[in-house]
N, C-alpha and C positions, 0 to 999 in steps of 0.2 A: 679482072685479073685474079682477084681474091678467090673467085669461084673455082678456078682451076685447082687451087690448093685444097679447097673443100672436096672437090671431086676425087683427088688423089687419096683422101682419107675415107672415102665411101667404102663400106665393107669392113674397114678396120675398126670404125666406131659406129655405134647405133645412130640411126637418123635423128632420134630425139635429142641426143647429146650434141650432134652437129648443128641442129636447129637452134638449140639453146645458146651455143657459142656464137653463132651467126647473129642472133638477136642482141646479144650483149656486147658486141664489138663496138668500140668508138667509131664515129663516122670517118675520121681521118686516121688511118693506120697503115703502116707499111706492110708490104708482102712478107718480109722476113719475120716481122713480129707475129703476124697471123700464123705463120708456119711454126714458130717457137711455141705459141700458145697451144696449137693443136697437138704438137709433139708432147708437151707437158700433160695435156688432157689424156692423150693416149697412154702415157706412162702410168698415170694414176689409174686409168681404166683397167690396164693390164694387171696392176697390183691388186685391184679390187676383185678380180676373177677368183672363183673358187678353185682351190688346188685340186688336181686329179686325185681321186680317192678320198676326198672329204665326205664324211657321212652327213650330207645336207639334211636328209630326212630326219635323222636322229636329232640334229641340232634344232631343226624347226619344231619337232614334236616336244622337246623338253622346254623350248622357249615359250611355246603356247601353253603347254601343260602347267608349267611353273606359275605363270601369270594367272591361268584359269583357277588354280588352287587358291590364289589370294582373293578371288572374287567373293563378294558377299552373296548370300542366297536370298537377299531381299529383292524379289523379282518384279513386283508390280509397282511402277510409279512413272510419272511422266511430267517432267518440268513444271510442276506446280499446277497442273490442270486436272481437275477432278473428273471431268467428263470422259477423258481418254485413258484407257489402260493399255500399257505397252509392255510386253515382256522384255526385260533387259537382263544383264548379268549372265551368270552361268547357264540357266535354262535356255536363254536365247542363243548362246554360243553352241550349245549341244544341238539345238534345233537346226542351226545353219549347217554345222559340220556333218550332221546325220543326213542332210539333204531331205528333210521331211516335206511331204507334199501338203499336209494340212497344218497350218500354223495356229498357235494359240491366240495370237493377236495380229492378223494380217492388216496392213495399212498402206495407204498411198500418200505420196506428197505430190499434189497436183499444182503444177506451175501454170500460170495463165498468160495469154498473149495480151499486149497492150490494146486498149486502155484499161482492161479489166484488172491487170496486175497492179494498177495504181489505186484500186479500191472501187472502181465503177461497178455498180450493181453487185457488189461482192456477196451480199446476203442472198440475193435472188439466185446467183450462180451456185452458191453453196447448197441451197435448197434443191436446185435442179439436179445436182449430182447425187444427193442423198436419195436412197431408195424410198419411195412413198408407197405405202399400202393403203387400202381403203380405210383401214382402222385409223390411220393418221389424219385422214381428211374428215372423219365423221364426228358429228357432235353427239349423236345417239343412234343406237340400233334398237328397233322394236319388232316384235312378232305379232302379227294380226292373226289370231287363231280362227276367227270366223271365216276370213277369206283365204286362210293359209298362204299368207305372203310375208315377206320380210321387208321392212321399211328402214331405209338409212337416211338420216338427216345429215346433210353435208354442211360443214363449217365454211361459210363463204369467204371469210377473211383468209383462212389458210389456203383456200383454192386460188384466191387472187395472188397471194404471195408466191405460189407455185407457178403462176402464169398459165393456169389451166381454166377451162370452163366446164359446165355441166356435160356438154356433148362429149368431151374427152373422157370424162369419168364413165358415162354410159357406155361408150365404145369399149373402154378397158374392162368393165364389168361383163359386157356381152362376150368379150374374148375369153375371159376367165370362166364364165358359166355358159358353156356351149348351148345346152338345151333349155335354159331358163328364159322367161320373157322379162325384159328389162325396160322400164320407161321412167322418164323424169317427171316429177310433179312438184312444181315450185322449187323449194330448197331440198326436196327429198327425192330419193330414188327408190322405186318400187320393184322388187324382184319376186316373180311368181315362178315356182318350179314348173318344169315342162310336164312331168308326170305327177299324178296325185301322191303327195307325201303325207305321212303321219306327222304328229306334233314333234315326236322325237327326232325324226329326220330333219324337220324344220330347224330345230336347235343346232343340229350338226351343220346344216347348211349355213346358218348364221356365222358360225366359227370359221367356216371355209371362206365365206365372203370377206371376212376381215383381212385375210391374207392375200387378197387379189392385188397384183402389182399394177400401180397406176402410172408411175413415172420415175425418173431418176435411174441410177445405175444399180442393177441387181447386185446384192451382196454388200453394198455400202450402208452400214447401219448408222454411222454418225459422221458429221462433218464439223470442221472447226477452222474458220478463217484465221490465219496467223500472219502477223507482219514480220517479214524477215528482211532487215536492212531497209532498202528503199521500196520493196515491193510486197504485195500480199500473196500468200500461197494458201491452198486449202489442204489441211491434213484430214484424212478420212480413216475411220475404223471400218475395215472391210476393204477388199481389193478386187478390181476388175479392170485390168489395164487396157485390154482390147477395146472395150466399150468406151472407156474414158478418152481414148485417142480419137474416137469418132466425133466428139464434141468440138464444135468450131472454135470455142474460146480457149481450149486446152493447148498449151505449148508442149507438143509431143516430144520435142527434143530433150526436155529436161525432166518431164514427169517420171517419177519412179515408184516402184513398189518394193516391199521387203520380201515378197514371195519370189524366190529364185526360179522356181519351176515356171511360174507365169512369165517372168522375164525371158526365159529360154524359149518359151512357146511363141511369144510375140516378137521379140527382138533378136533371138538367136543365141547361140552358145557363148560367143565372145562377150556379149553383154551380160550374160548370166555369170561368167567368170569374174567380170569386174564387179558385179553386184555382191558376189560372195566376199571379195576383198573389202569392199566398202562397208558391208554390213558387219563383218567381224571387227574392222577397225573402229566402227561406231560404238560397238559394245565395249571394246577395250578402252577407248578414250572416255566413254561414259563413266567407267569405273576408276578413271584416273591412273590407268596403267599404261605401259609403253612396250609395244612389241614391234620389232623391225618389220616393215611392210613385206620384205622379201620372203619371210617365212610364210606369210599369208598367201603370197603369190604361188609359192610351191604347192601349198595345200589346194588352192583353187585350181591349179593346173592338173593336179592328180584327180580332182573331182570331175573335171570337164574334158579330159583328154580323149575321150571316146566319142565326143559329140553329143552325149547325153549326160545329165547330172547323176553322178553316183555318190552316195553318202559314204562316209568313212565308217562302214559297218560290215558285218560278215556277208551281207547281201550285195553290198556296193563294191567299193574299191578292193576289199580283201578277196572277194570271190573271183577277181580277175587276175590275181597273182599267178605267175607261170609256175611257181614252185609249189609242189604238193605239201611239203613239210611246213612252208610258211603259212599256207592256208590252214593246215591242221593245227598250227601253234596258236591260232587266234581263238576259234571256238569250234565246237562239234568235230573233234579230231577224227573219231572213228569213221564218221560219214565220209570225210574227205579222203581218207586213206583207202577205204573200200572202193569208192567210185573211181579213184585213180588206178587201183589195181585191176579193176574190171576192164578198163580200156588200155591197160599197159602203158601208163604215162611214165615218162622219164623225168628225173630231177637232176639238173646239171649243177646244182649247188653254187649258183653264181651270186647269191645274195647273202645278207647278214644272218637272218634268223636260222636258216637251215644249217649253216656252218657252226653256229653256237650250239645247236642241238646235237651235232655230231662231234663236238669237241675238236674242231679244226680251226686254224687261223682264219679270221674273217677277212674277206677281200675288200678291205678299205684301208686307207692310210698306208702304213708300211707293209701291210699284208697284201697289198694290191699287186706289186710286181712279183712274178714267179721266176725262179731261176731254172734255166734249162741247161743241163750239161750232157755231153756225149758220153755214153757208157762205153767202157773199154771192151 
C-alpha cells in the first residue's frame, strides 16, 4: 500500500531521494505518516531548487576560484610515502579542469577480487602488474666483440618472483628483436644480430634490448600494495585501465584511474563526468578546504555535455559558446570576430558577457523578465 504513495511522488522527486526515504522508513508505519514525510521532503526539495535567473555559473566559478586561491603551491607529496609522487593542490586542479590528456603523475587504484584482497600473493600480484623490462630482470649485460653478440645474464630470483621462466623471456626478446637470433644458455640469453653489425651498432643494440617489454602492464612504472581498512589495494604510478581490466584478479567494478580521458575511453562519458567530480573533491579535501559538490557537478556537466571531454580553455568549452562576443572576450578576440564576420554569424545577446560588453542589463536575476507593452 505504501508503494502507491511512492508512485504518486514519482517524477516530483528524484528517484535517489525516494529510494533514500524508502530505505530509512521504520518497518511499522501508517500510510498517512508516509504521505506526510514525502510531502515534507518535497517541500524542502522545492525550496532547494535554484531560482530562475540565478547565475549558477558565476557562483560556481567564484566558489571554486576563491578556494583555489587559498591552495598552497606545494605540489608533490603523497601520504608519507617516498616512492610515489602524486601531483596535488593547484597544479592538479588546473590539470583536471583543463582536461589535459597527458598527466604529470598518472596513477591507478587497483582493487582486487577475494581472496587476493585479503593479502594472498599480494607481492606476486603487484609485481605482475608492474611493467617489467629486460633491464629489470638482468644481473648483467656484456658484449662479446669477437663473436659480435650481446649476452644478458638473468637474475633467477627476480624471474621466479615474477612467475616467469627462461622460455617466456626468450619469447619476449624474439618478439622485440625481430631479425636477431636469440637463444638461452644456462642463466644467460645470447642475442646475435641478424645482419653483420659494427661494434658501435652493437652498443646501440644493447641499449635497445634493455627496453624490451617482458611482462606486466605497459606504462605502470611503480606499484605499492596498501592496506585500506579491511582489504589490500595496489596503487600504481602510471595508468593503463583497459589492460588492467583483463587481469582475472582485478575487481573491474571499483578499479579507477586519475586519467579522465582514459576513463571516458574505457567506461564512457558518464563515468568520466563522475571521475572529474571525484578527482576535484579529492584535491579540495586534501587541502582541507570545502566546496559544495553541486558547483563541481555543474563544471563536470559543462565539460562532458557533448559526449567528449572538453577542458575549460579557449579550445574546449569556450570555443563552443554560441555568442561571438563571449568567445572574443576570453582570448584571441580579433580571430573570433573576423571568422564570425566571414560566415555572417548573429549574436542574440542571450548571455552575461556580451551584455556587459555592450553596457546593457544582464539577463539574470531581476534583469531576466522583459516588459512588453503595446505601442499606441
